C-alpha positions in Angstrom: -17.6 -29.4 -86.6 -17.0 -26.2 -84.7 -19.2 -25.7 -81.6 -19.8 -22.3 -80.0 -19.9 -22.5 -76.2 -22.0 -20.1 -74.0 -22.6 -19.8 -70.3 -25.7 -19.2 -68.1 -24.7 -17.7 -64.8 -26.9 -18.5 -61.8 -29.7 -16.0 -61.7 -31.5 -17.6 -58.7 -30.2 -18.8 -55.4 -27.4 -17.8 -53.0 -24.8 -17.3 -55.7 -27.0 -14.9 -57.7 -25.9 -11.7 -56.1 -25.6 -8.4 -58.1 -21.8 -8.4 -57.9 -21.6 -12.1 -58.9 -24.0 -11.5 -61.9 -21.8 -8.8 -63.1 -18.5 -10.5 -62.4 -19.4 -13.8 -64.0 -20.5 -12.1 -67.2 -17.2 -10.3 -67.5 -15.2 -13.4 -66.6 -17.1 -15.6 -69.1 -16.4 -13.1 -71.9 -12.7 -12.8 -70.9 -12.0 -16.5 -71.0 -13.7 -17.0 -74.3 -17.3 -17.9 -73.9 -19.4 -16.7 -76.8 -22.9 -16.3 -75.3 -24.6 -15.4 -72.0 -28.2 -16.5 -71.3 -31.0 -15.8 -68.9 -34.0 -17.7 -67.6 -37.5 -16.3 -67.1 -40.0 -16.3 -64.1 -41.9 -13.4 -62.7 -43.4 -15.0 -59.6 -43.4 -18.4 -58.1 -46.3 -20.1 -56.3 -45.7 -21.2 -52.7 -47.5 -24.5 -53.1 -47.4 -25.3 -56.9 -49.5 -28.1 -58.4 -47.8 -27.8 -61.8 -44.8 -30.1 -62.2 -41.6 -28.8 -63.8 -41.1 -30.9 -66.9 -37.3 -31.0 -66.9 -36.2 -32.3 -63.5 -35.8 -30.8 -60.0 -37.9 -27.6 -60.4 -37.5 -23.9 -59.8 -35.8 -23.8 -56.4 -36.8 -22.2 -53.1 -39.6 -19.7 -53.4 -37.8 -17.1 -51.3 -34.7 -16.9 -53.6 -34.1 -13.8 -55.7 -35.1 -14.5 -59.3 -33.8 -11.7 -61.4 -35.8 -10.2 -64.2 -34.3 -11.3 -67.6 -34.6 -7.9 -69.3 -32.9 -6.1 -66.4 -30.0 -8.6 -66.5 -29.6 -8.5 -70.3 -29.5 -4.7 -70.1 -26.8 -4.9 -67.4 -24.8 -7.3 -69.5 -25.2 -5.3 -72.7 -23.5 -2.4 -70.9 -20.6 -4.3 -69.3 -19.7 -6.7 -72.2 -18.5 -6.0 -75.7 -18.4 -9.3 -77.7 -20.6 -12.0 -76.2 -24.1 -12.6 -77.7 -27.0 -12.3 -75.3 -29.7 -14.9 -75.2 -33.0 -15.8 -73.4 -33.4 -19.4 -72.5 -36.3 -19.2 -72.6 -38.6 -16.1 -72.5 -42.2 -17.2 -71.8 -44.1 -15.3 -74.4 -47.6 -15.5 -73.1 -46.6 -13.6 -69.9 -46.2 -10.2 -71.5 -47.9 -7.9 -74.0 -46.4 -8.8 -77.4 -46.0 -5.2 -78.5 -44.3 -4.1 -75.2 -42.1 -7.2 -75.4 -41.1 -6.6 -79.0 -40.2 -3.0 -78.1 -38.0 -4.2 -75.1 -36.2 -6.8 -77.2 -35.6 -4.4 -80.1 -34.2 -1.9 -77.8 -31.9 -4.4 -76.2 -30.7 -5.6 -79.6 -30.0 -2.0 -80.7 -28.3 -1.0 -77.5 -26.1 -4.1 -77.5 -24.9 -3.6 -81.0 -27.0 -6.4 -82.5 -26.0 -9.2 -80.1 -29.4 -10.5 -79.0 -31.0 -14.0 -79.5 -34.4 -14.7 -78.2 -35.1 -18.2 -77.0 -38.9 -18.5 -76.6 -41.3 -20.9 -74.9 -45.0 -21.4 -74.3 -44.6 -21.9 -70.5 -45.5 -24.7 -68.1 -46.4 -23.1 -64.7 -50.2 -22.7 -64.7 -50.2 -20.8 -61.4 -47.9 -18.1 -62.8 -50.2 -17.7 -65.9 -53.2 -17.1 -63.6 -51.6 -14.6 -61.2 -50.2 -12.6 -64.1 -53.6 -12.4 -65.9 -52.0 -14.0 -68.9 -54.1 -15.5 -71.7 -55.6 -18.9 -70.7 -53.0 -21.6 -70.0 -54.7 -23.9 -72.5 -54.1 -21.3 -75.3 -50.4 -20.8 -74.6 -49.3 -22.5 -77.8 -51.5 -20.3 -80.0 -50.4 -17.2 -78.1 -46.7 -18.1 -78.5 -47.2 -18.6 -82.3 -48.9 -15.2 -82.6 -46.3 -13.5 -80.6 -43.5 -14.8 -82.9 -45.4 -13.6 -85.9 -46.2 -10.3 -84.3 -42.6 -9.7 -83.3 -41.4 -10.2 -86.9 -44.0 -7.8 -88.2 -43.1 -5.2 -85.6 -39.4 -5.6 -86.1 -39.3 -5.5 -89.9 -42.3 -3.5 -91.2 -42.3 0.4 -91.3 -46.0 0.4 -90.7 -46.7 -2.9 -88.9 -50.2 -4.5 -88.9 -51.3 -7.7 -87.4 -54.8 -9.2 -86.8 -54.6 -12.3 -84.5 -56.7 -13.5 -81.7 -54.3 -12.4 -79.0 -52.3 -9.7 -80.7 -53.9 -7.0 -82.9 -52.4 -3.7 -84.1 -52.3 -1.4 -87.1 -51.8 2.3 -87.8 -48.7 2.4 -85.6 -44.9 2.5 -85.9 -42.4 0.9 -83.6 -38.8 2.2 -83.2 -36.0 1.5 -82.7 -35.9 -1.5 -85.0 -33.5 -4.3 -84.1 -29.9 -3.7 -85.4 -29.8 -7.2 -86.9 -31.1 -7.3 -90.5 -34.4 -9.2 -90.6 -34.9 -8.9 -86.9 -33.7 -10.8 -83.9 -33.1 -14.6 -84.3 -35.9 -16.5 -82.6 -35.0 -20.0 -81.1 -37.9 -22.2 -80.1 -37.5 -24.1 -76.8 -38.9 -27.5 -75.9 -39.1 -31.0 -77.1 -42.8 -31.7 -77.2 -44.5 -32.3 -80.6 -46.0 -28.7 -80.6 -42.6 -27.3 -79.8 -40.9 -29.2 -82.6 -43.6 -28.1 -85.0 -43.1 -24.5 -83.9 -39.3 -24.8 -84.3 -39.8 -26.2 -87.8 -42.3 -23.7 -89.1 -41.6 -20.5 -87.1 -38.1 -20.6 -85.6 -34.6 -19.5 -86.7 -33.4 -22.3 -84.5 -34.2 -24.9 -81.8 -33.3 -24.7 -78.1 -33.7 -28.0 -76.4 -32.8 -28.5 -72.7 -30.3 -31.2 -71.6 -31.1 -33.9 -74.2 -28.8 -36.7 -75.3 -27.1 -36.7 -78.7 -29.5 -39.4 -79.9 -32.5 -37.4 -78.8 -31.0 -34.3 -80.5 -30.7 -36.3 -83.8 -34.2 -37.5 -83.6 -35.6 -34.1 -82.8 -33.8 -32.5 -85.6 -35.0 -35.2 -88.0 -38.6 -34.4 -87.0 -38.0 -30.7 -87.5 -36.5 -31.1 -91.0 -39.4 -33.5 -91.9 -42.0 -31.0 -90.8 -40.3 -28.1 -92.5 -39.9 -30.0 -95.8 -43.6 -31.1 -95.7 -44.7 -27.5 -95.3 -42.4 -26.3 -98.0 -40.3 -24.2 -95.7 -36.7 -23.6 -96.7 -34.9 -23.4 -93.4 -31.5 -22.1 -94.4 -29.1 -21.3 -91.6 -30.5 -22.9 -88.5 -29.1 -22.5 -84.9 -29.3 -25.5 -82.6 -28.6 -24.4 -79.0 -28.5 -27.1 -76.4 -28.2 -26.5 -72.6 -26.3 -28.7 -70.2 -24.9 -28.4 -66.7 -21.2 -28.7 -66.2 -18.6 -29.1 -63.4 -14.9 -29.6 -63.9 -13.5 -32.4 -61.7 -10.4 -34.5 -61.7 -12.8 -37.5 -61.4 -16.1 -38.5 -62.9 -17.8 -38.9 -59.4 -21.2 -37.3 -59.5 -23.3 -35.5 -56.8 -27.0 -35.7 -56.2 -28.8 -33.9 -59.1 -25.9 -34.5 -61.5 -27.7 -36.9 -63.8 -25.4 -38.3 -66.5 -27.7 -37.1 -69.3 -28.0 -33.6 -67.9 -24.7 -32.5 -66.3 -21.2 -33.0 -67.7 -18.8 -33.9 -64.9 -15.1 -34.6 -65.4 -11.8 -33.3 -66.8 -11.6 -30.9 -69.7 -10.8 -33.7 -72.0 -13.9 -35.7 -71.1 -16.2 -32.6 -71.2 -14.8 -31.7 -74.6 -15.5 -35.2 -75.9 -19.1 -35.0 -74.7 -19.5 -31.7 -76.4 -18.1 -33.0 -79.6 -20.8 -35.7 -79.5 -23.4 -33.0 -79.4 -21.8 -31.2 -82.3 -21.7 -34.4 -84.3 -25.5 -34.8 -83.6 -26.3 -31.4 -85.0 -25.7 -28.8 -82.2 -24.3 -25.5 -83.4 -23.8 -24.1 -79.8 -24.1 -25.3 -76.2 -25.1 -23.2 -73.2 -23.5 -24.4 -70.0 -24.7 -23.8 -66.4 -22.8 -24.4 -63.2 -25.7 -24.9 -60.8 -24.1 -27.9 -59.0 -20.8 -26.0 -58.4 -19.7 -24.1 -55.3 -18.6 -20.5 -56.0 -14.9 -21.6 -56.1 -15.8 -24.5 -58.4 -17.6 -22.1 -60.8 -14.5 -20.0 -61.2 -12.2 -23.0 -61.8 -14.7 -24.6 -64.2 -15.0 -21.4 -66.3 -11.2 -20.9 -66.4 -10.5 -24.5 -67.4 -13.2 -24.5 -70.0 -11.8 -21.3 -71.4 -8.3 -22.5 -71.5 -8.7 -26.1 -72.5 -12.1 -26.8 -74.0 -13.4 -23.8 -75.9 -10.2 -23.5 -78.1 -10.4 -27.3 -79.0 -14.1 -26.9 -80.1 -13.4 -24.0 -82.5 -11.5 -26.1 -85.1 
């Protein structure tokens, strides 16, 4: 099975300089990556109580953390082929009409290259300082945002009457360039996230899960969709992993075997084939454990030795 390979450049930390954000996007496209993705935080609490559900957390609070819309706009202007993806956009943080407008504009300006990975969020303190809807309501808000986006993107005279999103008697232009609107991928592995992916998503976007976990999650998604009578059709399954090319399989702190692929091009390709066999259609790779020099070598080797092998 063919597997599309994308890249998520560092958008936080010492390597996330403006020049590096530009250069890595161009380099990734040039060596054959098919997607670029961004993460989403607005502010970070100095002393958080909330626990990051996927490992080591958000990093130092004084690091630059670039706005996803600004970065996507930059990449849209300096690339030509790669698709652009959020992984994930926290929907309750922003007004749904404003967000739909921004996403539609990005899709149109990029020539129809946008994919929107969405999530309900996990950082209660960020919800509170942004004046977002209640943290406890984040699932309902996310569901309404997805429905509101689709109405705004496809209807000439959109109307929606939800608890957290309401509008009628308006128009919204530009529409997305992609027919039917921008693909929406639902992030997360919790039962509510799987249900949302099954009933509302054009795809699923889990973070750093094993092939067995991927199979199990997809089985649940198909079961929920079938029970609800939803015909899924083409469905994108986009998994994210860390990666570092190395002549050995020796790991560093933070390079858990089930979250970061470390080794030669052959061993990395074999691991990615396992994900494809488990149902992944594409994988987004990050190089957070690499030095700057290792990032360049990893991207070049993946482009020369791994990506071509996975397109067959």
